[in-house]
N, C-alpha and C positions, 0 to 999 in steps of 0.2 A: 373516411380517412382522406379521400381525394381533395377535400378542401383544406386540410391541414398543411401548413407551410413546410417546405423542404428545409431541413437544417443544412446550411452550406458547409463546404470544406473551407480550409484556410490554406491557400497555396500561393507561394511567392508574394506574400504580403497583401493578399486580396481575398475577399469572400468569393467563392466559386460555387454557384448553384448547379447541381447536376440534374438533368432531366431524365431520371432513371425510369425505365418502364415498370420495374417492380420495386416496391418500397416496403419498409417495415415501420409500423406506427410507434411513435413515442407517446406514452400515456402518463397522465398525472396519477401518481399512486393513490392520492387521497380521494379521487373522484372516478378514476377509470376512463376519463375523457381522453381522446386522442388529440394531442396538441401539436404534433409535428411528425415529420417523416424523415427517414434516412434511406439511402439506397440499399437494396437487398443484394449487396455485393461490395462495390467500392474499390475493386482491384485496379481499375484504370486510373482513378484519382490517386490511389496510393503510389502508383508508378510516377505520375506527374509530380507529386509532392516530393518524392525521393530525388528525382532528377533536379528539381529546383533546389533542394537542400544541398546536393552535391555541387551544384554551380555556385551556391552562396558560400559553401565551406571554404573554398579556395581563398577568399578574401578574409572571412571572419577568423580563420585560424591564425592569421597574422595580426589581428587587432591587438593592440597593446593591452597588457593587464590593467593598466589604468583606465582604458576605455571600457573594457569588460566590467571592471568594478563599478565604474560610474553608471553604466547601463543597468547593472543589477540593483544599485541603490535607487535608480529611477523607477525600476519595475516594482521594487518593494513599496515605494511611496504610492504608486498608482494602485496597486492591489489593496493597500491599506485604505486609500481614499474610496475605493469601490467595494469595501468590505460588505456593506449592507446590501449592495446589489447582488453580490455573490451569494450571500445568505438567502436572499429572496429566491434566487434561482434554485438553490438546493431545497428550500421549503416547498416550492410549487411543483417543480419537476420531479425531484426524487421523493419528496414526502417527509423529509427530516423535520423534527421539531426545531424551533429557532435556536435554542441553547446548543443543541448538538451541531447544527449547521455552523453556528458561530465558532464553536470549538474546532471544527474541521478546517475552517478558513485560517484560524490562528495557527494551527499546527503546520499547515502548508506554508504560511508566511515565514515561519521559523526556518524553513529550509532555504527560502530566498535570502533571509538575513545571513545564514551561514555562507551562502554562495557569494555574498558581498565581500567576504574576506578572501577571495580567490588569489590575490597576489601572495598572501602568506601561505595559503594551502598548496601552492605549486612551487614552493621553494625546494630547490635540490640540495645536494651535498657536494662539497668540494674538498679534495685532498691535494695539498701542494707537495711537489717534489717526490712523487711516488718512485721515481728514478731520477737520475741526474738531469735536471732541467725539464723534467716531465711532470705535468699536472694532470689530474683526472677529476671529472665532476659528472654528476648525474642531473638529468632534466626529465620533466614529464611533459609530453606533448599530446595534443588532441588525437583522438582515434579516427574521426571522420564523421559519417552520418550515423547517428544513433536513433533507434526507434523505441517507442514506448507503447505498450498495449495495457490498458488499464480497466479496472472493473467498475461496476455500477455503484458500489456502496460508498465510495469516497471520490466523487467526480471532480473535486477541487484538490483535496489533499494529496492523493496518490499521483496525479500528474505533476504536482509541485514537488514530490519526492524525486522526480526524474529530471524535468525540464531545466530548472535553474542550475543544477550541477553540470548537466551536459553542456549547456551553452556557455556557462562561465568558464569551463575548461577549454573552450574554443571549438566545440563540435557544432554541427547542425543537428536538429532534432525533429523527428516526425512522430506525431502522436495519433494513435487510433484509440479513441475513447469507447466506452460501452455505448451500444446503440440504444440502451434503455434510458439514458439521461445524458445526451451529448452536448447540451447547450453551454454548460459551464466551461468545458474545455475550449470551445470556440472563443469564449470571452477571455480566457487566459492568454490565448495566442494574440488576440487583438491588443490587449494591454501590453504584451511584450513588444509588439510592433510600435506602439505609442511610446514606449520607454526608450526606443532607439535601436532595437534589435533589427538588423537589416532584413529586407524581404528574402524569404527562402530559408533563413536560418531556423525558423520555427514553422512547422506545418501541422495541420490537423486534418485527418481523413475520416470522414463519416462512413459507416458501413457495417458489415457483419464479418463473418469468418473469412470471407474472400479477401477483404482488405487486410486483415491480420496476416493471412497466409502469404500475401504478396510481400509484406514487409519482412516476414521470416525468410523468404527465399530470394529476395531481390539482390542482385549482385552488387548494387551500390550501397547497401546497408551494411555497416561494419559491426554493429552491436545492437542487442535487443534487451530491454528491460520489460518484465512482465509481473503483474500481480493478479492472482485469480485462484481458481481451484487447482488441486493437486493433479488430476488427470490432464488438464490443459497445460499446466506448468511443465509436466513431464514431456508433453508433445512439443511445447515451445523450445525446451532445451534441446531435445533430439533434433528437431528440424533446423534450428539455428546453427547448431554445431556442425551438422551435415553440410551446411552451406557456408562454412568457414567463418562464422561470426562468434564473437564473445557474447555470453548470455548470463543474465541473472534472472531467475524465474522463481518468484515467491508463490508457494502453494497454499494449501488449506491448513486447518488446525482443529484440534480438540483441546482447548486450553483448560487446564485443571487449576482449581484453587484448593489447597490442602488446609483444612481447619483443625488446629490442635485444641485440646480441651481447655487450655489456659487462655484462648483468644477471647477478646471482649465480644460478647455475643451481639450486642446492638450494633457496634461498629462493623462487625463482619457481615451481618445480615444486610445492613445498608449498602455496604460495598458490593456484595454479591448481586443485589437487585440492580444497582447501577451498571455493573459490569456485564450481567447476563442479558438485560432487557433494553439497555440503551441502544439507540439506533436500530430498534426492533431486533436486536441480536444479529444483525446483518453486518458483522465486522469480523475480520480474521483474528482480532485480539479479544473478542468477547470471551468471558468465562462461561463455558457451556457444561462443565462438569465440576461439581464440588465433591471433595473427598473428606468426609467427616471422620476424624480419628477418635477411637474410644466411644464414649456415649454421647458426644456433643451433638450428633445428628438428631437425637430425640428432641433437643431444644431448638436446633437450628432450623429444621423443617417448618415448624409452626411459626417461627419468627419471620421467615421469608414469606410464608403464605399470608400472614397478616399484612405485610407490606404490599403484596400484590393486589390486595383488595382495594387499596387506595391509589393505585396507578391510574392516571387519566390517559386513556387511549383516544387520541383525537388528531385532527389535521394539525400540521405544524403551524398554521396560522392562528391556532388557538393558543394564547399565551400560557394557559394552564396545562398544556399537554406535556406528558412525560414520555410518551411513546407514540410514534406515528404508524402508518401502514407499511406493509411489505411492498417490495418493488413491483411485482406483477401478480395478477390473479393466479397464474400457474404456479408461481413459487409459493404463494399463500396456501394453495391447495396441497402442494407437496409437503410443506411443513405440517399442516394439519393432519396429513396422513400418518405422520409419525406418532401422533397422540393415540390413535387407535392401535398402531403397531406395538407401542410400548405397553399398553394395557394387555394386549393379547399375549405378550411375552412374559407377563407377570410382574411388571413394575406397578407401583402405586401412583396413580395420577392425583397428586395432592392438590393441584389447582389446575383447572381446565380452562385454557384461554378461549375456547370456543364459546364459553358461557359468560365471558367477561363483558361488561357494558362498554359500548362503543359510542362515541360522540363524533359521528362523521357521515359523509355522504354514503348512501347505500351502494353506490357503484365502486367505492374504494376497496383496496385490497387489505381488508382488516383481519387481524387475528390478535387476540389478547395474549398476555403472558401465561406460560404454563410451567408447572414444576412437577417433575417425577421424583419419587422417593423410592428407596430400596432397589436401586438399579444395580445390576451386576454387569461385569465386563463383556459378557457375550451378547448382550441385547443390542439391537440395531440402534436404539436411541443413544447408545454409548459409542458403538463402533463407527457410526456414520457422522459426517459433518452436516448437521441439520441446517445451520446458517439461518436461524430464526429465533424467536423469543421463547426458547425452551431450555430450561436448566435441569440437569439430571444430578441427583444426589446419591453418591455411593458411600458405603461404610467400610472403614478399615479398622482392624483391631489394634494396629500399632503404627508408629511413625515410619518404621522400616517398610511395612506393607504399603503404606501410602506412597512412599518414594518409588517403590518397585512398580506400583500401578502406573504412575506417571511415566516411568522410564520404559515400560513395555508398550506404551502407546506408539503407533506408527508415526504420529506427528510430533514435532518438537518446536512449536512456534513460541508460545508464551505460557507462563505459569505463575502462580502466586502462593504464598504461605501466609496464614494469619496466626500469629502467636505473640506472646510476650516474653518468650524465651530466646535470648540472643544466640545461645549455643545451638539450639535447634534450627534457627533461621540460617546461621552460618553453615551448618552441615547441609541444609537443604540446598542452598544456592551453590554449594560446592559439588554436590553429588548428582543433582538433577540434570538430566540430559535434554535440556531445552535451551533455546537461544536467547530468550529474554525472560528475566526472572524478577518478580516483585516481592518485596517483604512488606506486608501490610499495605501493599499497593496492588489493587486488583487488575489494572490494565497497564502493565509496565512498558508502554511505548517510549522508546528512548527519545531524548531531545535531539535536535537536528545535528548537533556536533558529535553525536555518537551514531552508530549505524544500526539500521533496523533489519531484522531477519531472524529466521529460526534455524533449526537443525532437522535432520532426518527428512521426512517427506514434506516438510514445510519449505524446503529450499532446494532448488536445482541449479547448480552453479557454485562457484567458489566465493563470491563476494556479495555481501549484503548491500542494502540500498541506502543512499544518502550518507552523510558523515564521511569520515576518512576513507572507508571502503568504497563509497560512491565516487570519490575523487579518483581512487585507483582504477575503478571500472571504466571511467570516462577518459582515462589518459593511458599513454604507453610510456614506459621508461626507456631512457636512452643514456648511455654512458659515453662521454667524450674523453679521449686521452690525447694530450697536446704537448708538443715539444717545440720550443723556440730556442735553437742553439745560441750559445754565446757568440756574438759576431766576431770575437777575436779568435775563435776556434775554427780550424779548417780541416778538410780531409774527409775520407769516406769511412763510415763506421760499418764494418762487415758483420758484426756480431748481433745476436738477438739482444734487445735491451734488457739489462739486469739491474737489480737494486745494488748499488755500490757506493 
């Protein structure tokens, strides 16, 4: 590890390499090779980045909307021009297959494009003559220094859920990416600088929990955005609120797909395989639980199994790969442990990913796709967020039972229904207690001009990320009441202003 290069911070518009005594290795998921290092800490660098952000905020907050808009357009063009470079980073460091990496970059770009419309998004409201010669209007102004703490599974897309909206609204922004795949975030900051974002407005801090904790408690940080697991999201919300910050913390999920007997079996099976095993199941919007209503499960399970046999599990550099490795060997072993646990609890392991053929380096973090059938709600393969290529199939006797099963789950991130019955679909999206719903769409991630986020233990805070709620989170409302008396009128008005 000592020969692997240190991944630098980005502070005040420059790469800053830290000579840390203790470091954490960054490994290529497909090979297990250590290709970089980050500090086993990062608190001091986080403090420096925040102070640089605070200094830069004073000028950037007053930048005209025209300048901010032009800067965001330039950023969008640079990201688009470097699209292949970002895809390559995701494939090599994270281990994503090329198609999945390209999709991630595209979804991140869409948020940048949304932020290009910031002059329209920050329009206030005006009411004339609320009282005699008195007008009122509302404005939205930047909050200050915003921090982002992002997970390993989408090292381009999730930072771009936060950064463009934050800076387009006039804030400064400091990002702490996952130590498992930090390089893409550094590149995003460099391109923002190239697009014309002033030094200090965007910072990137490498490190571990110490760096994140520094951002959560720093007196100069005004707001925190987080995406990750539910236990950490709960900690982020608690800590940030205790230190006087606004916070949006997106947590974990157990996303259900309800399959009705009238659903097209082939279309449904194809959709579930893509939704459950894409990105090796390491995404908060993955379908990890399918609920088969009536007898449809008897046909659905073998249809999924047959498709799993044809999945190519290989490095992302292989153009035929459908699924890549998991992020670390430790996480791979954790996910594999659920396969034995599910069998011990009485579930049927219809397809065992440990036996799936792998085309990849022996040192990679490999595990093939797995399918459990006849799962019941009390089993750990259902109650836990596995966050890997494991789909569990439950049976429900009725549509009502299926909805109740989804609503009783402690998470409420995303869900989907597969049916040809419009009335059933309407009832489902009306009654289900989940923040994002798909009708014959397995992964209902909203477009950038809507907001992303779940309910229940999938969200800690009041506002979802990007879209209109993202603009609300990154701004504060202010109402101005103004009176300019008629110059022909004179004298003192001793009364409280009234509408007359």
